[in-house]
C-alpha positions as CSV (number, residue, x, y, z in Angstrom):
1,M,-21.9,-2.0,-0.9
2,S,-19.0,-0.6,1.1
3,R,-15.8,0.1,-0.7
4,C,-12.5,1.4,0.7
5,L,-9.3,2.6,-0.9
6,C,-6.0,1.4,0.3
7,P,-3.5,3.8,-1.3
8,G,0.3,3.7,-1.5
9,S,3.2,3.6,-3.8
10,Y,3.8,-0.1,-2.9
11,D,7.4,0.3,-4.3
12,P,7.6,-2.6,-3.4
13,V,4.7,-4.1,-1.5
14,T,5.7,-5.5,1.8
15,N,4.1,-8.1,4.1
16,G,3.0,-5.2,6.3
17,H,1.0,-3.7,3.3
18,L,-0.5,-7.1,2.6
19,D,-1.6,-7.5,6.2
20,I,-3.5,-4.2,6.1
21,I,-5.1,-5.0,2.7
22,V,-6.3,-8.5,4.0
23,R,-7.7,-7.0,7.2
24,A,-9.4,-4.2,5.3
25,A,-11.1,-6.9,3.1
26,A,-12.7,-8.3,6.2
27,L,-14.2,-4.9,7.0
28,Y,-15.4,-3.8,3.6
29,D,-17.3,-5.4,0.7
30,E,-14.6,-4.3,-1.7
31,V,-11.0,-3.0,-1.3
32,V,-9.4,-1.1,-4.1
33,V,-5.6,-1.1,-3.7
34,G,-4.6,2.1,-5.3
35,V,-1.0,2.1,-6.6
36,L,-0.2,5.8,-6.6
37,H,2.6,7.1,-8.7
38,N,4.0,10.3,-9.9
39,P,4.3,10.0,-13.7
40,A,7.2,12.4,-13.7
41,K,9.2,10.2,-11.3
42,R,10.8,6.9,-11.8
43,G,10.1,4.4,-9.0
44,R,12.2,1.4,-8.0
45,F,9.9,-0.9,-9.9
46,P,7.6,0.0,-12.8
47,V,4.0,0.5,-11.9
48,E,2.9,-2.5,-13.9
49,Q,5.3,-4.7,-11.9
50,R,4.0,-3.3,-8.6
51,L,0.5,-4.2,-9.7
52,E,1.6,-7.7,-10.5
53,F,3.5,-8.1,-7.2
54,I,0.3,-7.2,-5.3
55,T,-2.0,-9.3,-7.3
56,R,0.2,-12.4,-7.1
57,S,0.7,-11.9,-3.4
58,L,-2.9,-11.7,-2.3
59,P,-5.3,-14.7,-1.9
60,A,-7.4,-14.9,-5.1
61,D,-10.7,-15.1,-3.2
62,L,-10.4,-11.7,-1.6
63,P,-12.8,-8.9,-2.7
64,V,-9.8,-6.8,-3.8
65,R,-9.0,-5.1,-7.1
66,V,-5.6,-3.5,-7.8
67,E,-5.4,-0.3,-10.0
68,A,-2.8,2.4,-10.7
69,F,-3.5,6.1,-10.3
70,G,-1.2,8.9,-11.1
71,G,-1.1,12.7,-10.9
72,R,-4.3,13.2,-9.0
73,L,-5.5,14.0,-5.5
74,L,-6.2,10.9,-3.4
75,V,-9.7,12.3,-2.5
76,D,-10.6,12.7,-6.1
77,I,-9.7,9.0,-6.7
78,A,-11.7,7.9,-3.7
79,K,-14.7,10.0,-4.9
80,E,-14.5,8.5,-8.4
81,L,-14.4,5.0,-7.0
82,G,-17.3,5.6,-4.6
83,A,-15.1,4.7,-1.7
84,T,-16.6,5.4,1.7
85,A,-13.2,5.4,3.4
86,I,-9.4,5.5,2.9
87,V,-7.7,2.8,4.8
88,K,-4.1,3.3,6.0
89,G,-1.9,1.1,8.1
90,L,0.1,2.6,11.0
91,R,3.4,1.1,12.3
92,G,3.7,3.6,15.1
93,G,3.4,7.1,16.4
94,T,5.6,8.5,13.6
95,D,3.3,7.2,11.0
96,F,0.3,8.6,12.9
97,A,1.9,12.1,13.1
98,Y,2.6,12.0,9.3
99,E,-0.8,10.6,8.3
100,L,-3.1,12.6,10.6
101,P,-2.8,16.0,8.8
102,M,-3.4,14.3,5.4
103,A,-6.5,12.5,6.8
104,L,-7.9,15.8,8.2
105,M,-7.2,17.6,4.9
106,N,-8.9,14.8,2.9
107,R,-12.0,15.0,5.2
108,H,-12.0,18.8,4.8
109,L,-11.9,18.6,1.0
110,T,-14.5,15.9,0.4
111,G,-15.8,14.5,3.7
112,V,-14.1,11.1,3.1
113,E,-13.0,9.5,6.3
114,T,-9.6,7.8,6.8
115,V,-9.6,4.6,8.9
116,F,-6.3,3.8,10.5
117,L,-5.5,0.1,11.2
118,P,-2.6,-0.7,13.5
119,G,0.1,-2.7,11.7
120,D,1.3,-6.1,12.9
121,P,3.9,-5.4,15.6
122,A,6.1,-8.1,14.1
123,L,6.4,-6.0,11.0
124,E,6.6,-2.6,12.7
125,H,10.2,-2.1,11.4
126,V,9.4,-2.9,7.8
127,S,9.2,-0.3,5.1
128,S,9.6,-0.5,1.3
129,S,12.7,1.7,1.3
130,L,14.3,-0.2,4.1
131,V,13.8,-3.6,2.6
132,T,15.1,-2.3,-0.7
133,E,18.2,-1.0,0.9
134,V,18.8,-4.1,3.0
135,S,18.4,-6.3,-0.1
136,Q,20.6,-4.0,-2.2
137,Y,23.5,-4.7,0.2
138,G,23.0,-8.4,0.3
139,G,20.7,-8.8,3.3
140,D,18.0,-11.4,3.5
141,V,14.5,-9.9,3.4
142,T,12.7,-13.2,3.5
143,G,9.5,-12.9,5.5
144,L,9.4,-9.2,5.2
145,V,8.1,-9.1,1.6
146,P,6.3,-11.7,-0.6
147,D,8.7,-14.2,-2.3
148,V,8.0,-12.7,-5.7
149,V,9.3,-9.3,-4.4
150,R,12.3,-10.8,-2.7
151,D,13.3,-12.6,-5.9
152,A,12.9,-9.4,-7.9
153,L,15.0,-7.5,-5.4
154,V,17.7,-10.1,-5.5
155,A,17.7,-10.1,-9.3
156,R,18.2,-6.3,-9.3
157,R,21.4,-6.5,-7.3
158,D,23.0,-9.0,-9.6
């Protein structure tokens, strides 16, 4: 059985994240969505809520499980899970420049490969921090994040 790990903070999950997860599910027998968090830092949304956002936003029939991991190296998590690859989405060259050194270090440490999937060009401009900021100032993020996330962002600004 092939298993991959799709790591991220997902704070909050965007439609770009979901696109990568769904596409990874077509390539691997199982996808573990790893919600990574630093226990010493407070995120925009609590980890439990991020897990719920992802679970509620994905089709139920996908071979995906969503778990939280904190305070550990990504490669140690991948090894523990028996993941054959780490899957990352790339929006453009800047993402590649940021992700490549980490992918090379992860391979150096444990041999685990990183697979890069190009993101949907229609969502190239979408990031968790940007949608949060846009929503905070009253902008409409419909179509950029799942409805459950949009509703939570709107509720936070009230």
